[in-house]
Backbone as a printed PyTorch tensor [residue, N CA C, xyz], in Angstrom:
tensor([[[111.9120,  23.5090, 121.7710],
         [110.6620,  24.0410, 122.3080],
         [110.8800,  24.6830, 123.6670]],

        [[111.6940,  24.0190, 124.5260],
         [111.9600,  24.5470, 125.8610],
         [112.6880,  25.8780, 125.7700]],

        [[113.6700,  25.9620, 124.8360],
         [114.4070,  27.2050, 124.6540],
         [113.4920,  28.3120, 124.1690]],

        [[112.6080,  27.9850, 123.2230],
         [111.6730,  28.9760, 122.6880],
         [110.7370,  29.4810, 123.7780]],

        [[110.3140,  28.5670, 124.6580],
         [109.4280,  28.9510, 125.7580],
         [110.1390,  29.9060, 126.7140]],

        [[111.4200,  29.6280, 126.9970],
         [112.1950,  30.5050, 127.8820],
         [112.3830,  31.8780, 127.2520]],

        [[112.6510,  31.9040, 125.9380],
         [112.8090,  33.1790, 125.2460],
         [111.5200,  33.9810, 125.3020]],

        [[110.3960,  33.2900, 125.0530],
         [109.1060,  33.9680, 125.0880],
         [108.8140,  34.5250, 126.4710]],

        [[109.1400,  33.7500, 127.4960],
         [108.9250,  34.2060, 128.8730],
         [109.8040,  35.4110, 129.1830]],

        [[111.0450,  35.3770, 128.6900],
         [111.9520,  36.4980, 128.9280],
         [111.4600,  37.7550, 128.2230]],

        [[110.9680,  37.5990, 126.9880],
         [110.4580,  38.7510, 126.2550],
         [109.2100,  39.3130, 126.9310]],

        [[108.3390,  38.4350, 127.4310],
         [107.1350,  38.8910, 128.1370],
         [107.5130,  39.6320, 129.4050]],

        [[108.4890,  39.0880, 130.1340],
         [108.9430,  39.7490, 131.3590],
         [109.5660,  41.0920, 131.0440]],

        [[110.3250,  41.1490, 129.9290],
         [110.9470,  42.4000, 129.5280],
         [109.8940,  43.4530, 129.2240]],

        [[108.8210,  43.0570, 128.5350],
         [107.7510,  44.0000, 128.2190],
         [107.1160,  44.5580, 129.4820]],

        [[106.9400,  43.6940, 130.4820],
         [106.3530,  44.1310, 131.7550],
         [107.2900,  45.0960, 132.4640]],

        [[108.5790,  44.7370, 132.4820],
         [109.5670,  45.5690, 133.1660],
         [109.6650,  46.9460, 132.5140]],

        [[109.6590,  46.9700, 131.1710],
         [109.8200,  48.2310, 130.4770],
         [108.6350,  49.1700, 130.6860]],

        [[107.4840,  48.6220, 131.0500],
         [106.3140,  49.4490, 131.3300],
         [106.2960,  49.9580, 132.7680]],

        [[107.1880,  49.4190, 133.5960],
         [107.2320,  49.8030, 135.0020],
         [108.3850,  50.7840, 135.2150]],

        [[108.0540,  52.0390, 135.4030],
         [109.0790,  53.0760, 135.5160],
         [109.9490,  52.9310, 136.7580]],

        [[109.4840,  52.1620, 137.7410],
         [110.2310,  52.0200, 138.9840],
         [111.3290,  50.9660, 138.8950]],

        [[111.3360,  50.1840, 137.8130],
         [112.3400,  49.1220, 137.6710],
         [113.6820,  49.7250, 137.2840]],

        [[114.7160,  49.1160, 137.7670],
         [116.0620,  49.6070, 137.4800],
         [116.4930,  49.2370, 136.0740]],

        [[117.3270,  50.0970, 135.4830],
         [117.8200,  49.8550, 134.1320],
         [118.5990,  48.5510, 134.0350]],

        [[119.2280,  48.1400, 135.1290],
         [120.0350,  46.9220, 135.1020],
         [119.1790,  45.6930, 134.8320]],

        [[117.9530,  45.6840, 135.3530],
         [117.0540,  44.5440, 135.1180],
         [116.7400,  44.4390, 133.6310]],

        [[116.4270,  45.5730, 133.0200],
         [116.1300,  45.5860, 131.5880],
         [117.3380,  45.1220, 130.7900]],

        [[118.5020,  45.6480, 131.1460],
         [119.7280,  45.2680, 130.4300],
         [120.0050,  43.7820, 130.5490]],

        [[119.7960,  43.2190, 131.7310],
         [120.0330,  41.7810, 131.9330],
         [119.0810,  40.9410, 131.0830]],

        [[117.8170,  41.3430, 131.0200],
         [116.8440,  40.6000, 130.2220],
         [117.1700,  40.6970, 128.7310]],

        [[117.5500,  41.8860, 128.2840],
         [117.9350,  42.0460, 126.8810],
         [119.1490,  41.1870, 126.5450]],

        [[120.1210,  41.1580, 127.4440],
         [121.3230,  40.3440, 127.2120],
         [120.9730,  38.8660, 127.1410]],

        [[120.0550,  38.4250, 128.0010],
         [119.6310,  37.0220, 127.9780],
         [118.9970,  36.6750, 126.6250]],

        [[118.0940,  37.5320, 126.1490],
         [117.4220,  37.2890, 124.8720],
         [118.4310,  37.3100, 123.7260]],

        [[119.3610,  38.2460, 123.7620],
         [120.3830,  38.3210, 122.7140],
         [121.2430,  37.0640, 122.6820]],

        [[121.6820,  36.6120, 123.8390],
         [122.5160,  35.4090, 123.8980],
         [121.7560,  34.1890, 123.4060]],

        [[120.4770,  34.0950, 123.7890],
         [119.6510,  32.9750, 123.3610],
         [119.4640,  32.9850, 121.8500]],

        [[119.1560,  34.1410, 121.2960],
         [118.9460,  34.2350, 119.8490],
         [120.2410,  34.0490, 119.0730]],

        [[121.3500,  34.4890, 119.6200],
         [122.6530,  34.2640, 118.9750],
         [122.9270,  32.7620, 118.8750]],

        [[122.6230,  32.0410, 119.9480],
         [122.8120,  30.5830, 119.9600],
         [121.8730,  29.8980, 118.9760]],

        [[120.6080,  30.3310, 118.9300],
         [119.6340,  29.7320, 118.0260],
         [119.9890,  29.9860, 116.5650]],

        [[120.5110,  31.1730, 116.2730],
         [120.9520,  31.4690, 114.9080],
         [122.0290,  30.4880, 114.4610]],

        [[122.9920,  30.2590, 115.3360],
         [124.0960,  29.3460, 115.0190],
         [123.5840,  27.9260, 114.7970]],

        [[122.6910,  27.4790, 115.6600],
         [122.1910,  26.1050, 115.5750],
         [121.3150,  25.8880, 114.3490]],

        [[120.4420,  26.8380, 114.0480],
         [119.4570,  26.6430, 112.9860],
         [119.9550,  27.0590, 111.6070]],

        [[120.7790,  28.1170, 111.5650],
         [121.1170,  28.6870, 110.2650],
         [122.6170,  28.7870, 110.0030]],

        [[123.4240,  28.2530, 110.9060],
         [124.8600,  28.2800, 110.7040],
         [125.4790,  29.5970, 111.1310]],

        [[126.7910,  29.7260, 110.9380],
         [127.5210,  30.8920, 111.4380],
         [127.2650,  32.1770, 110.6550]],

        [[126.6540,  32.0640, 109.4840],
         [126.4090,  33.2540, 108.6820],
         [127.6340,  33.6240, 107.8700]],

        [[127.5590,  34.6820, 107.0880],
         [126.4080,  35.5770, 106.9810],
         [125.2210,  34.9160, 106.2800]],

        [[124.0450,  35.4470, 106.5360],
         [122.8200,  34.9160, 105.9470],
         [122.3650,  35.8110, 104.7960]],

        [[121.7690,  35.1610, 103.7940],
         [121.2500,  35.8840, 102.6300],
         [119.8080,  35.4560, 102.3980]],

        [[118.9730,  36.4160, 102.0320],
         [117.5530,  36.1540, 101.8050],
         [117.1680,  36.6670, 100.4210]],

        [[116.5990,  35.7710,  99.6120],
         [116.1220,  36.1540,  98.2850],
         [114.6380,  36.5070,  98.3700]],

        [[114.3070,  37.6860,  97.8750],
         [112.9310,  38.1810,  97.9070],
         [112.3740,  38.1790,  96.4850]],

        [[111.2320,  37.5360,  96.3040],
         [110.5650,  37.4740,  95.0020],
         [109.3230,  38.3630,  95.0620]],

        [[109.2710,  39.3580,  94.1770],
         [108.1370,  40.2790,  94.1640],
         [107.5050,  40.2840,  92.7730]],

        [[106.2360,  40.6690,  92.7240],
         [105.5530,  40.8040,  91.4380],
         [105.3560,  42.2860,  91.1870]],

        [[106.1310,  42.8250,  90.2180],
         [106.0890,  44.2560,  89.9600],
         [106.1490,  44.5060,  88.4610]],

        [[105.3400,  45.4380,  88.0070],
         [105.2610,  45.7910,  86.5890],
         [105.0450,  44.5670,  85.6960]],

        [[104.1130,  43.7280,  86.1280],
         [103.6360,  42.6440,  85.2770],
         [104.4210,  41.3580,  85.2860]],

        [[105.4510,  41.2510,  86.1450],
         [106.2160,  40.0040,  86.1650],
         [106.9080,  39.8290,  87.5090]],

        [[107.3750,  38.5890,  87.7530],
         [108.1220,  38.2990,  88.9740],
         [109.5550,  38.7820,  88.8140]],

        [[110.0540,  39.4610,  89.8560],
         [111.4230,  39.9510,  89.8730],
         [112.0280,  39.6340,  91.2410]],

        [[113.3550,  39.7010,  91.3340],
         [114.0370,  39.2500,  92.5420],
         [115.0410,  40.2920,  93.0390]],

        [[115.2530,  40.2880,  94.3540],
         [116.4260,  40.9560,  94.9180],
         [116.8760,  40.1570,  96.1370]],

        [[118.1480,  40.2960,  96.4820],
         [118.7310,  39.4910,  97.5600],
         [119.2690,  40.3980,  98.6560]],

        [[118.9570,  40.0410,  99.8920],
         [119.4070,  40.7830, 101.0620],
         [120.6100,  40.1050, 101.7040]],

        [[121.5940,  40.8920, 102.0660],
         [122.6560,  40.4270, 102.9480],
         [122.3030,  40.8810, 104.3530]],

        [[122.2320,  39.9280, 105.2750],
         [121.8230,  40.2210, 106.6430],
         [123.0570,  40.5250, 107.4860]],

        [[122.9590,  41.5240, 108.3470],
         [124.0690,  41.8770, 109.2180],
         [124.4140,  40.6930, 110.1260]],

        [[125.6100,  40.6440, 110.6230],
         [126.0460,  39.5340, 111.4690],
         [125.1460,  39.3800, 112.6990]],

        [[124.8160,  38.1290, 112.9990],
         [124.0280,  37.8450, 114.1840],
         [124.7650,  38.1520, 115.4730]],

        [[126.0760,  38.2770, 115.4030],
         [126.8410,  38.6620, 116.5900],
         [126.6190,  40.1310, 116.9400]],

        [[126.2480,  40.9310, 115.9290],
         [126.0540,  42.3540, 116.1410],
         [124.6180,  42.6610, 116.5870]],

        [[123.6420,  42.0580, 115.8960],
         [122.2230,  42.3170, 116.1850],
         [121.4690,  40.9890, 116.2820]],

        [[121.7660,  40.1700, 117.2820],
         [121.2000,  38.8110, 117.3220],
         [119.6870,  38.7530, 117.4300]],

        [[119.0860,  39.6110, 118.2320],
         [117.6250,  39.5860, 118.4040],
         [116.9240,  40.0010, 117.1150]],

        [[117.4100,  41.0700, 116.4850],
         [116.8070,  41.5660, 115.2460],
         [116.9510,  40.5520, 114.1200]],

        [[118.1610,  40.0400, 113.9520],
         [118.4340,  39.0940, 112.8650],
         [117.6290,  37.8080, 113.0580]],

        [[117.6260,  37.2960, 114.2740],
         [116.8920,  36.0460, 114.5130],
         [115.3970,  36.2320, 114.2520]],

        [[114.8360,  37.3500, 114.7010],
         [113.4040,  37.5980, 114.5060],
         [113.0560,  37.5760, 113.0240]],

        [[113.8700,  38.2600, 112.2060],
         [113.5770,  38.3210, 110.7730],
         [113.8310,  36.9850, 110.0890]],

        [[114.9920,  36.3670, 110.3430],
         [115.3330,  35.1020, 109.6870],
         [114.3400,  34.0040, 110.0630]],

        [[113.9140,  33.9900, 111.3110],
         [112.9270,  32.9990, 111.7450],
         [111.6170,  33.1700, 110.9870]],

        [[111.2070,  34.4260, 110.7630],
         [109.9940,  34.6800, 109.9830],
         [110.1510,  34.1700, 108.5590]],

        [[111.3200,  34.4110, 107.9600],
         [111.5720,  33.9420, 106.5950],
         [111.5340,  32.4240, 106.5490]],

        [[112.1850,  31.7830, 107.5150],
         [112.2390,  30.3210, 107.5550],
         [110.8520,  29.7090, 107.6980]],

        [[109.9750,  30.3830, 108.4340],
         [108.6030,  29.8970, 108.6140],
         [107.6570,  30.3680, 107.5030]],

        [[108.2230,  31.0090, 106.4830],
         [107.4760,  31.4630, 105.3100],
         [106.3690,  32.4430, 105.6730]],

        [[106.6180,  33.2310, 106.7160],
         [105.6220,  34.1960, 107.1530],
         [105.4950,  35.3780, 106.1980]],

        [[106.5150,  35.5960, 105.3510],
         [106.4560,  36.7000, 104.4070],
         [105.8430,  36.3070, 103.0790]],

        [[105.6010,  35.0250, 102.8570],
         [105.0230,  34.5880, 101.5890],
         [103.6240,  35.1770, 101.4110]],

        [[103.3610,  35.6610, 100.1940],
         [102.0530,  36.2410,  99.8510],
         [101.7150,  37.4490, 100.7140]],

        [[102.7450,  38.2230, 101.0570],
         [102.5200,  39.4690, 101.7900],
         [102.6380,  40.6460, 100.8170]],

        [[102.8980,  41.8430, 101.3260],
         [102.7300,  43.0340, 100.5000],
         [103.8280,  44.0630, 100.7450]],

        [[104.2280,  44.7630,  99.6870],
         [105.0350,  45.9720,  99.8000],
         [104.1170,  47.1640,  99.5520]],

        [[104.1040,  48.1030, 100.4870],
         [103.2570,  49.2910, 100.3750],
         [104.1400,  50.5010, 100.1120]],

        [[103.7600,  51.3210,  99.1630],
         [104.5210,  52.5230,  98.8340],
         [104.1890,  53.6240,  99.8340]],

        [[105.2220,  54.1040, 100.5070],
         [105.0050,  55.0500, 101.6020],
         [105.3820,  56.4720, 101.2350]],

        [[106.0930,  56.6570, 100.1230],
         [106.6380,  57.9690,  99.8100],
         [107.9690,  58.1480, 100.5230]],

        [[108.5660,  59.3340, 100.3770],
         [109.8450,  59.6330, 101.0350],
         [110.9200,  58.6030, 100.7120]],

        [[110.9020,  58.0670,  99.4930],
         [111.9360,  57.1340,  99.0180],
         [112.0580,  55.8910,  99.8950]],

        [[110.9420,  55.3620, 100.3290],
         [110.9640,  54.1170, 101.0880],
         [109.6790,  53.3500, 100.8290]],

        [[109.7480,  52.0390, 101.0420],
         [108.5690,  51.1870, 100.9270],
         [108.5040,  50.3070, 102.1710]],

        [[107.3030,  49.9730, 102.5750],
         [107.1340,  49.1540, 103.7750],
         [106.7480,  47.7330, 103.3990]],

        [[107.4110,  46.7570, 104.0400],
         [107.0480,  45.3580, 103.8810],
         [105.9640,  45.0620, 104.9110]],

        [[104.7580,  44.8440, 104.4290],
         [103.5970,  44.7390, 105.3110],
         [103.1630,  43.2920, 105.4260]],

        [[102.9000,  42.8710, 106.6510],
         [102.5100,  41.4830, 106.8990],
         [101.0190,  41.3010, 106.6460]],

        [[100.5770,  41.7390, 105.4750],
         [ 99.2060,  41.5530, 105.0070],
         [ 99.2420,  40.8870, 103.6490]],

        [[ 98.1770,  40.1720, 103.3110],
         [ 98.0650,  39.6100, 101.9780],
         [ 97.7350,  40.7350, 100.9930]],

        [[ 97.9610,  40.5060,  99.6790],
         [ 97.6550,  41.5540,  98.6980],
         [ 96.2140,  42.0340,  98.7330]],

        [[ 95.2900,  41.2110,  99.2270],
         [ 93.8920,  41.6510,  99.3170],
         [ 93.5860,  42.3830, 100.6170]],

        [[ 94.6470,  42.6100, 101.4320],
         [ 94.4830,  43.4390, 102.6160],
         [ 94.2630,  42.6960, 103.9110]],

        [[ 94.1860,  41.3760, 103.8730],
         [ 93.9620,  40.5980, 105.0940],
         [ 95.2650,  40.4240, 105.8730]],

        [[ 95.1790,  40.5460, 107.1900],
         [ 96.3620,  40.3800, 108.0360],
         [ 96.7710,  38.9160, 108.0840]],

        [[ 98.0800,  38.6580, 107.9750],
         [ 98.5940,  37.3010, 108.0320],
         [ 98.9120,  36.9100, 109.4640]],

        [[ 98.9740,  35.6120, 109.7130],
         [ 99.2260,  35.1190, 111.0680],
         [100.7000,  35.2720, 111.4360]],

        [[100.9560,  35.4360, 112.7540],
         [102.3180,  35.4660, 113.2530],
         [102.7290,  36.8250, 113.7630]],

        [[103.5220,  36.8220, 114.8360],
         [104.0130,  38.0570, 115.4430],
         [105.3380,  38.4490, 114.8040]],

        [[105.4890,  39.7390, 114.4640],
         [106.7070,  40.1820, 113.8010],
         [107.3750,  41.3330, 114.5420]],

        [[107.0090,  41.5630, 115.7800],
         [107.5580,  42.7040, 116.5050],
         [108.8420,  42.3270, 117.2430]],

        [[109.6720,  43.3350, 117.4870],
         [110.8740,  43.1660, 118.2900],
         [110.5700,  43.4800, 119.7430]],

        [[111.2250,  42.7640, 120.6470],
         [111.0740,  43.0640, 122.0690],
         [111.8020,  44.3580, 122.4270]],

        [[112.8680,  44.6650, 121.6810],
         [113.6370,  45.8890, 121.8860],
         [114.4580,  46.1560, 120.6330]],

        [[114.9410,  47.3780, 120.4780],
         [115.7130,  47.7640, 119.2970],
         [117.2020,  47.4930, 119.5090]],

        [[117.8550,  47.0990, 118.4290],
         [119.3160,  46.9860, 118.3920],
         [119.8160,  47.8820, 117.2700]],

        [[121.0650,  48.3130, 117.3680],
         [121.5750,  49.2530, 116.3850],
         [122.9730,  48.8460, 115.9210]],

        [[123.2360,  49.1130, 114.6530],
         [124.5530,  48.8610, 114.0700],
         [124.8290,  49.9470, 113.0320]],

        [[126.0880,  50.3390, 112.9050],
         [126.4650,  51.3310, 111.9010],
         [126.8580,  50.7010, 110.5670]],

        [[126.7520,  49.3690, 110.4770],
         [127.2710,  48.6780, 109.2940],
         [126.5750,  49.1290, 108.0120]],

        [[125.2480,  49.2570, 108.0440],
         [124.4990,  49.6470, 106.8550],
         [123.7470,  50.9630, 107.0490]],

        [[123.9450,  51.6370, 108.1550],
         [123.0390,  52.7190, 108.5460],
         [123.0510,  53.9120, 107.6020]],

        [[124.1460,  54.1620, 106.8930],
         [124.2280,  55.3530, 106.0450],
         [124.1630,  55.0120, 104.5640]],

        [[123.5980,  53.8490, 104.2440],
         [123.5700,  53.4050, 102.8540],
         [122.1380,  53.3400, 102.3260]],

        [[121.9920,  53.4220, 100.9890],
         [120.6910,  53.2350, 100.3560],
         [120.4150,  51.7520, 100.2240]],

        [[119.1900,  51.4150,  99.8720],
         [118.7750,  50.0350,  99.6310],
         [118.9790,  49.1620, 100.8710]],

        [[118.6330,  49.7160, 102.0270],
         [118.7670,  48.9860, 103.2800],
         [117.4010,  48.7090, 103.8870]],

        [[117.3660,  47.7030, 104.7600],
         [116.1050,  47.2780, 105.3800],
         [116.2440,  47.3520, 106.8910]],

        [[115.2090,  47.8260, 107.5390],
         [115.2680,  47.9210, 108.9870],
         [113.9030,  47.8390, 109.6350]],

        [[113.9090,  47.4830, 110.9100],
         [112.7060,  47.5740, 111.7310],
         [112.5990,  49.0000, 112.2580]],

        [[111.4070,  49.5610, 112.2320],
         [111.1870,  50.8400, 112.9010],
         [110.9470,  50.5770, 114.3850]],

        [[110.8980,  51.6430, 115.1470],
         [110.6550,  51.5050, 116.5770],
         [109.3110,  50.8930, 116.9000]],

        [[108.3760,  50.9620, 115.9500],
         [107.0350,  50.4090, 116.1760],
         [106.8550,  49.0450, 115.5230]],

        [[107.9370,  48.4820, 114.9880],
         [107.8680,  47.1070, 114.5060],
         [107.6380,  46.9360, 113.0260]],

        [[107.4420,  48.0330, 112.2710],
         [107.3170,  47.8880, 110.8270],
         [108.6710,  47.5640, 110.2090]],

        [[108.6460,  46.8720, 109.0600],
         [109.8640,  46.5810, 108.3190],
         [109.8510,  47.4380, 107.0610]],

        [[110.8710,  48.2890, 106.9190],
         [110.8840,  49.2820, 105.8450],
         [112.1500,  49.1340, 105.0120]],

        [[111.9820,  49.2280, 103.6940],
         [113.0940,  49.2250, 102.7430],
         [113.3720,  50.6670, 102.3320]],

        [[114.5740,  51.1410, 102.6540],
         [114.9710,  52.5200, 102.3700],
         [115.6830,  52.5590, 101.0220]],

        [[115.1070,  53.2830, 100.0590],
         [115.6130,  53.2560,  98.6920],
         [116.7080,  54.2790,  98.4360]],

        [[116.7780,  55.3260,  99.2350],
         [117.8010,  56.3520,  99.0580],
         [118.6680,  56.4590, 100.3000]],

        [[119.9050,  56.8830, 100.1060],
         [120.8800,  56.9470, 101.1930],
         [120.4350,  57.8390, 102.3350]],

        [[119.8810,  58.9900, 101.9990],
         [119.5830,  59.9850, 103.0180],
         [118.1490,  59.9270, 103.5340]],

        [[117.3570,  58.9740, 103.0400],
         [115.9710,  58.9060, 103.5060],
         [115.8900,  58.2000, 104.8510]],

        [[114.8560,  58.5040, 105.5920],
         [114.6090,  57.8170, 106.8510],
         [113.7440,  56.5920, 106.5940]],

        [[113.6420,  55.7490, 107.6200],
         [112.6810,  54.6570, 107.5410],
         [111.3080,  55.2770, 107.7060]],

        [[110.5400,  55.2950, 106.6100],
         [109.2540,  55.9750, 106.5960],
         [108.1830,  54.9340, 106.3160]],

        [[107.3330,  54.6790, 107.2820],
         [106.3680,  53.5960, 107.1620],
         [105.0190,  54.1030, 106.6680]],

        [[104.1330,  53.1640, 106.4040],
         [102.8500,  53.5010, 105.8010],
         [101.9360,  54.2750, 106.7450]],

        [[102.2850,  54.3450, 108.0370],
         [101.4720,  55.1430, 108.9540],
         [101.7800,  56.6270, 108.8330]],

        [[102.7260,  56.9700, 107.9190],
         [103.0150,  58.3710, 107.6710],
         [104.0500,  58.9670, 108.5930]],

        [[104.6960,  58.1570, 109.4310],
         [105.6520,  58.6750, 110.3970],
         [107.0860,  58.3190, 110.0130]],

        [[108.0150,  59.2100, 110.3700],
         [109.4330,  58.9170, 110.2380],
         [109.9170,  58.2480, 111.5150]],

        [[110.9510,  57.4030, 111.3820],
         [111.4000,  56.6180, 112.5350],
         [112.9180,  56.6440, 112.6580]],

        [[113.5090,  57.7930, 112.4510],
         [114.9680,  57.8780, 112.4350],
         [115.5730,  57.4130, 113.7520]],

        [[114.9860,  57.7970, 114.8740],
         [115.5770,  57.4790, 116.1690],
         [115.4340,  56.0100, 116.5380]],

        [[114.3790,  55.3580, 116.0430],
         [114.1220,  53.9990, 116.4750],
         [114.4680,  52.9330, 115.4710]],

        [[115.1500,  53.2970, 114.3700],
         [115.3570,  52.3150, 113.3240],
         [116.4760,  51.3410, 113.6660]],

        [[116.2610,  50.0870, 113.3260],
         [117.2550,  49.0290, 113.5020],
         [117.5610,  48.4450, 112.1280]],

        [[118.5190,  49.0250, 111.4230],
         [118.8290,  48.5950, 110.0640],
         [119.6780,  47.3310, 110.1130]],

        [[119.1840,  46.2640, 109.4830],
         [119.8120,  44.9570, 109.6380],
         [120.1540,  44.2800, 108.3170]],

        [[119.8440,  44.8810, 107.1790],
         [120.0950,  44.2080, 105.9040],
         [120.3050,  45.2240, 104.7930]],

        [[120.9690,  44.7460, 103.7360],
         [121.2140,  45.5760, 102.5560],
         [120.9670,  44.7400, 101.3060]],

        [[120.3900,  45.3600, 100.2880],
         [120.1930,  44.6910,  99.0030],
         [121.5340,  44.6520,  98.2730]],

        [[122.0000,  43.4500,  97.9430],
         [123.2990,  43.3060,  97.2760],
         [123.1710,  42.7640,  95.8560]],

        [[122.0520,  42.1210,  95.5400],
         [121.7870,  41.6070,  94.2010],
         [120.3620,  41.9890,  93.8310]],

        [[120.1730,  42.3920,  92.5690],
         [118.8290,  42.7370,  92.1260],
         [118.4450,  44.1750,  92.3840]],

        [[119.4410,  45.0600,  92.3950],
         [119.1450,  46.4860,  92.6200],
         [118.2300,  47.0240,  91.5250]],

        [[118.2950,  46.4430,  90.3260],
         [117.4120,  46.8900,  89.2440],
         [115.9410,  46.6920,  89.6110]],

        [[115.6540,  45.6480,  90.3850],
         [114.2780,  45.4380,  90.8460],
         [113.8160,  46.6000,  91.7120]],

        [[114.7310,  47.1370,  92.5150],
         [114.3780,  48.2700,  93.3620],
         [114.0660,  49.4990,  92.5210]],

        [[114.6820,  49.5960,  91.3510],
         [114.3710,  50.7140,  90.4520],
         [112.9140,  50.6550,  90.0180]],

        [[112.4220,  49.4420,  89.7510],
         [111.0200,  49.2890,  89.3940],
         [110.1190,  49.6420,  90.5780]],

        [[110.5320,  49.2210,  91.7760],
         [109.7550,  49.5710,  92.9630],
         [109.7210,  51.0850,  93.1620]],

        [[110.8650,  51.7250,  92.9220],
         [110.9350,  53.1720,  93.0920],
         [110.0670,  53.8810,  92.0540]],

        [[110.0610,  53.3630,  90.8230],
         [109.2040,  53.9470,  89.7960],
         [107.7420,  53.8660,  90.2030]],

        [[107.3520,  52.7110,  90.7390],
         [105.9710,  52.5470,  91.1810],
         [105.6760,  53.4680,  92.3620]],

        [[106.6580,  53.5730,  93.2670],
         [106.4770,  54.4070,  94.4520],
         [106.3080,  55.8680,  94.0660]],

        [[107.1310,  56.3380,  93.1240],
         [107.0510,  57.7380,  92.7110],
         [105.7850,  58.0170,  91.9150]],

        [[105.4320,  57.0810,  91.0320],
         [104.2610,  57.2890,  90.1860],
         [102.9640,  56.9940,  90.9310]],

        [[103.0670,  56.0950,  91.9360],
         [101.8950,  55.6680,  92.7040],
         [100.7820,  55.1700,  91.7730]],

        [[101.2080,  54.4000,  90.7920],
         [100.2350,  53.8430,  89.8610],
         [ 99.3460,  52.8180,  90.5570]],

        [[ 99.9510,  52.0800,  91.4790],
         [ 99.1960,  51.0990,  92.2540],
         [ 99.6020,  51.2570,  93.7110]],

        [[ 98.7060,  50.9400,  94.6600],
         [ 99.0280,  51.1850,  96.0700],
         [100.0290,  50.2210,  96.6690]],

        [[100.2050,  49.0490,  96.0470],
         [101.0800,  48.0570,  96.6740],
         [101.5630,  47.0440,  95.6460]],

        [[102.5640,  46.2660,  96.0570],
         [103.1360,  45.1950,  95.2500],
         [103.1530,  43.9170,  96.0720]],

        [[102.9170,  42.7810,  95.4230],
         [102.8910,  41.4970,  96.1270],
         [104.3020,  40.9780,  96.3630]],

        [[104.5670,  40.5400,  97.6070],
         [105.7670,  39.7490,  97.9070],
         [105.3670,  38.2910,  97.7270]],

        [[105.8950,  37.6540,  96.7140],
         [105.4970,  36.2730,  96.4460],
         [106.1650,  35.2990,  97.4050]],

        [[107.4350,  35.5660,  97.7350],
         [108.1180,  34.6650,  98.6670],
         [109.4020,  35.3030,  99.1540]],

        [[109.9010,  34.7750, 100.2800],
         [111.2510,  35.0570, 100.7700],
         [111.8740,  33.7260, 101.1390]],

        [[113.1430,  33.5350, 100.7330],
         [113.8270,  32.2880, 101.0180],
         [115.2690,  32.5600, 101.4470]],

        [[115.7410,  31.7940, 102.4210],
         [117.1490,  31.8360, 102.8070],
         [117.9390,  31.1100, 101.7230]],

        [[118.9980,  31.7420, 101.2190],
         [119.7870,  31.1500, 100.1290],
         [121.2620,  31.1340, 100.5060]],

        [[121.9970,  30.2100,  99.8990],
         [123.4460,  30.1380, 100.0570],
         [124.1050,  30.7980,  98.8480]],

        [[125.0440,  31.6810,  99.0920],
         [125.7770,  32.3340,  98.0130],
         [127.2630,  32.0450,  98.1680]],

        [[127.8930,  31.5950,  97.0880],
         [129.3240,  31.3210,  97.1200],
         [130.0980,  32.6400,  97.0610]],

        [[131.3560,  32.5830,  97.5000],
         [132.2050,  33.7720,  97.4420],
         [132.3710,  34.2540,  96.0010]],

        [[132.4580,  33.3120,  95.0550],
         [132.6390,  33.6930,  93.6500],
         [131.4320,  34.4640,  93.1320]],

        [[130.2300,  34.0050,  93.5160],
         [129.0330,  34.7150,  93.0480],
         [128.9430,  36.0960,  93.6850]],

        [[129.3040,  36.1900,  94.9570],
         [129.2800,  37.4910,  95.6190],
         [130.2280,  38.4650,  94.9180]],

        [[131.4080,  37.9740,  94.5560],
         [132.3990,  38.8280,  93.8950],
         [131.9110,  39.2940,  92.5290]],

        [[131.0850,  38.4500,  91.8590],
         [130.5300,  38.8420,  90.5670],
         [129.6840,  40.1100,  90.6950]],

        [[129.0660,  40.2780,  91.8480],
         [128.2100,  41.4570,  92.0820],
         [128.9260,  42.5300,  92.8810]],

        [[130.2470,  42.3890,  92.9970],
         [131.0150,  43.4250,  93.6710],
         [130.8800,  43.4140,  95.1840]],

        [[130.4440,  42.2680,  95.7330],
         [130.2690,  42.1540,  97.1840],
         [131.4950,  41.4720,  97.7720]],

        [[132.0750,  42.0840,  98.7810],
         [133.2270,  41.4920,  99.4510],
         [132.7210,  40.5260, 100.5250]],

        [[133.0200,  39.2150, 100.3930],
         [132.5340,  38.2300, 101.3860],
         [133.0890,  38.5180, 102.7580]],

        [[132.3070,  38.1480, 103.7820],
         [132.7720,  38.3010, 105.1590],
         [133.9930,  37.4080, 105.3770]]])
């Protein structure tokens, strides 16, 4: 609790500093480094050394289907990874929604299928970047404005439901490694726009053995 309070205070201070144009860049950098180090430590304590995997259960085309995300190393993007994994661990994504945005992407929206906003903050204090998944299809990232978008095609940008592209501000932190066929159904719905959204039934952190990863052509870390 004490660590979480310090992190929250640091993020609040960072937000204040970033709004003050007279503050030096070094202050911002120091605060970001503090938050990154804190989240890197919390990832290790709560979820182990990684890599982390998240199974997503969605209801699409009349039945429940699954896909699994491989999360980028917490050493590379500790603030981004911790923010997302913590939300999954607290079941904040359960009974939320995927919205079809067009431009070969879908947005994971923190609303219930009936349109009501769910509790909990899902924004990043600042963006982090990695080239690990940046040029691949079937990747997930935070936009600069805090939306979480699943990019279905290699060359598409993170395009959220507000109608804006977010190429400059995207923080891509995960890739779909199992259940790509489920994404085909999502893409069919997105292209046809038969329905405005799909229900996310749950997200869970899962353990995957090296043998199972190899079955799907994934090279273990």
